[in-house]
N, C-alpha and C positions, 0 to 999 in steps of 0.2 A: 850534599852540596849541589849536585847536578839538578836534583828535584827542586831545591829552593831557588836556583838560578832560573829554571824553566818557569817556576810559578811567578817570579818577578817579571820575566819577559812577556808571559802571557797576560799579566795584569796590566803591563804597560801597553800591550797591543790592544787590549780591551778599552783601556782608557783613551787611546788615540781614536779608536773606531767610535767610541761614544762621543767624543769631541766633534768628530766629523759629522755624525748624525745630528748633533745639536747645532752645528754651524748655521748662523742665520743666513737667509737667502739674500743675496746682494740685489740691489735695485737702484738704478740711476734715474732721478727726476731732473729734467731740464725746465728751468724757469723761463717765463716769457721775458723777464726783465731782471734788473739788478736786485740784489738782496734788499728787500724793504717790507713793510708791514702788509703790503698786498699779498704777500706769501706767507704770512705769520702762521697760518694753521700747520704748515708743513714743518717749519722750524720748531714750533711748539711740540708737534708730535715726536719729533726727534729728541728734543731737550727733555721732554717729560717721560721719555722711555715707552711711548705708545707703540712705536714701531718695533722696539725691542720685544715687547709683550707678544707681538704678532710674528716674532722670529724673522724679523726683517732688519737688514743692514742698508739703510737708505743713504745714498749720496745725493745731496741736493746741489745742483750745478747752477749757479747764477747765470743770467742771460746779460744782454747788453746790446748796444747798437750794431755790432757786427756779428751777432748770433741769431740765427733763424732756427727756432725750435723744430720746426717741421723737417728741416734738413738735417738737423742733428739726429732726430729720431730715424729718419729714412736711411741715414748713414751708419746707423748702429751705435751712435754715441750716447744714447739713452734708451731706457725701456718705456718711459712714459713722459709726456710733455704737457705743458699747460699752454692753451691757446684760445683765442677768441673764436667763436663759432663761424663768423663770416670768413675769416682766414682759413679755418679748418675745412669748411665745405668747398671753398674755392680750390684749395689744394687737392681735396678728394676728386673733384670734377677734372682736375688737371692730371690725375694719375697716382697721387699718393693716397693710399687707402686708409685715411684716418677714421677712427671710430671714437666717439664720445662715450666713456664708461661711467662718468659721473660729473655732477654740475654743482659744485660747492657755492657758486655765485648765483643768487636768485634774481638780483636787480642790477641793471646797467649803471655804471658810474660815469659814462661818457657824456661830455657837454661840449657846447661851442660857446666860449666866453668872449664878449664883445665890449669894446670901449663904448660908453654911453655917448661920448662926445663925437662918435662917428656918425651919429644920426640913426643908428639902428635900434628899432624898438620891437620889430616883428620880423619874421622870416621874409616878408615881402620887401623888406628894406635891404636884403642881401645883394640885390642886383647892383652891379657896378662896384661892389666892394671886393677887397682883398681878404681872403679867408685862409688862415693857416691850417693845414691838414697833414696829419701823420700818414706815412705810407708803410711799406713793408707788411701789408695785409690789414692795417688799421684804417685805411681809407674807404674800405667797402661800406660801412654804414653811412658815411657822409655822402658818397657818391649815390647810393640808393635814395637818401634823403632828397638831394638836389634833383634827382631824376623825377621823384614824386612831386616835387614842387614846380617841375617844368623849368627849371633854371639850368642854363648851359654852364659848363665848367671850363669854357675855352677862353676865358677873358674878354668876351664880347661885351658890347655896351649893356645888352639885356641879360647878361650872364654874370659870373663871378670869376675873378682871377684867383686861382689856387696857388698858394704859396706852399712849397714842399717844406713843411715845418720840421725842424730838428726836434730833439727831445728836451726842449727848454721853452721858455716863454718870451724870449727876447723880442720877437717880432711885435707883440702887442705893446711891450714896454717902450720900444724904440719907434713906435708908430709906422712899422713896416707893413703891419697887417691890421685890419679893423677888428678882426676876431681870431682867435686861436683855439686849437683843440685842447681840452683840458679834461682831467678826471676829477670827480668830486673829492677824491681823497689825496690828490697830489698837486697837479700844476695849477689848479685854481687858487690854492694857498700860497704857492710860490709867487703868484701875481700879487696877492695881498701883502705878503712879506716884503715884496719889492717896493711897496709904497702906495699903490693904488688901493682905494677903499672899495668896500662892497657897493657903495653908492656910485662909484665911478664905473660900474660894470653892469652889463645885461647878460643874463645867462639863459641858454636854451638847452635844457636837458633832453637827451634823445628819448628817454622814457616819456616825456611829456609831449613829445612831437610824434609819437606813435611809430617810431623807427628804431626803437631800442632792440639790440640784439644781444645774445648771450655772451658773456665774457668769462675768461679764465676757467674753462672747462678742462677736464682731464681726458687726455687722448692717448690711444696706443695704435699700433698697426693692426689692421684686420686679421691677417694671417696668424699673428701671435696668439690670438684668442682661441685658435683651434687646439692649442696645446693646454691640456688640463692643468699641468703644473704652473704654467704662466697665469692661467685664469685664477687659480687658487691664490697666487701671489698678489694678483691685482685686487682680489676680494679683501685680503688682509691689509693691503696698502690703503684702500679706500676707507676701510673701517677705521683704521688708526688715524688717517688723515682727517676725517670728519670729527673724531674725538678731539683732535687738535684744534680744529676750527671752532667747535663749541666752547672749548676752554678759552680760546682767544677772545671770543665774543664776550664771554662772562668776566674775563680778566684782561681787558685791553691794555692797561699800563704794563702789567707783567709780560704780556705777549710782545709788546713793543720792545721791552728790555731784552727779551730773548733774541729778537731780530737783530738789535744793535750788537749783541754779543757775537752774532754770526756775520756781521758786516766787516769782511776783511779790508775793504777799501777805506773804512773810517770816514766815509763822506756823509753819512746820515747823522742827523741831530736827534737828541732825545725829544725835543719839542715837536718836531716835524713827524717823527715816527709815532709818538703817542696820539697825535691829532689824526694821522693817517689810519691808525688802527681803529679808532672810534668811528671814522667814516666808513671803513671796510666792514665793520660789524653791521652796518646798516644794509650792506649789499649781500652779505651771506645770511642774515637773518631770515628765517623762514624755510631755509633749505636743510634738508637732512642728507644731501648729496645725490639724491635721485633726480634725474632730469624729468621735468614736467613736460609731457608731450605737447600740451598747449603752448608752452614757451618755445618749444623747438618749431612748432608750425608757425608761430608768429614771426620767428627770425627767418625761416624759409620764405615766408610770404613777403616780408620786407625786401629780402635779397633778390627775389624774382622780379620785383617791381622796379627794374633798372632801365626801362625804356630800351633804346637801341644798344645799350652796353650794360646788360644786367651783370650782377656779381656771379650768379649761377644761372644756367640756361634751362635747367630741368629740375623736377623734384628729386632730391637725393634719396637713394635707397641704401639701407644698411649703414647709415652714417651714425647711428647711435644704438645702444643696447642697454637694456635695464638688467641683463643677466648678472652683472657684477654687484650692483646696488641691491638687487633682490636678495643676494646671499649675504651681503656685507651688513644689511640692516636688519637681519632676522633677530 
């Protein structure tokens, strides 16, 4: 009887030990904004079991107007965050050692969308106008662009008046601003849905103006990468995430559906998310997750051309690494 009991206890202990050994590694991902198709690859990777296949238990934390991903990361509230490179490099120069470990977005979706009846047909017409600009790190590409154009942002007659834009398009609809910041996959379509037609608008894509910067990169704290276990976890995370992104590109409607299932707010609509996903697929197309050094240098060059108030003041060192994608993409 004692031998049988001991066998049962030993088997139970071995079972617990095996379960502990197989327990998935927990990882918290902080998004840059609310749940939407902009982040479809990560939701798809979780829904389709791609993270599970890599022995990862990933918590996806939605962002919002009161959430600063960099602060969340620095405060230990996340292991990895998504951020735009201008914001990440500015944060790094200010003392937060962010490192880009992967770049799923190859192309920028940022635009300045203007009312045609404002008389704007080219950047030369910006002078004397009111332009809506996002802040909290999103203003850096705009300020760099204005600096290169030689246009002051102090509201002077030969400059532009900068309207601190909320995360909506009301200023252009209510004619409080001649132009507003938009993304190809989101706010531009909000303007269309609100009643203005494409013929009523003039669009300036940052890509076309030569001031496009990298968006939605994957960032971690530099010191964390010194830990082999953390590095291995990031390799598995990037590999699974890129698998999710490629699935989303090839199956945009299904990916949009997965996003909607994860939208706890219930604020998103099927029409908007499907359209957003199709536009997002254009931005991730051509990327396998590895950061192209030429794209990095282009972003840095744009940010350094900031006149008297550049986004960054010197060439950043150690701001990105290919170590993770080199292993993830084998």
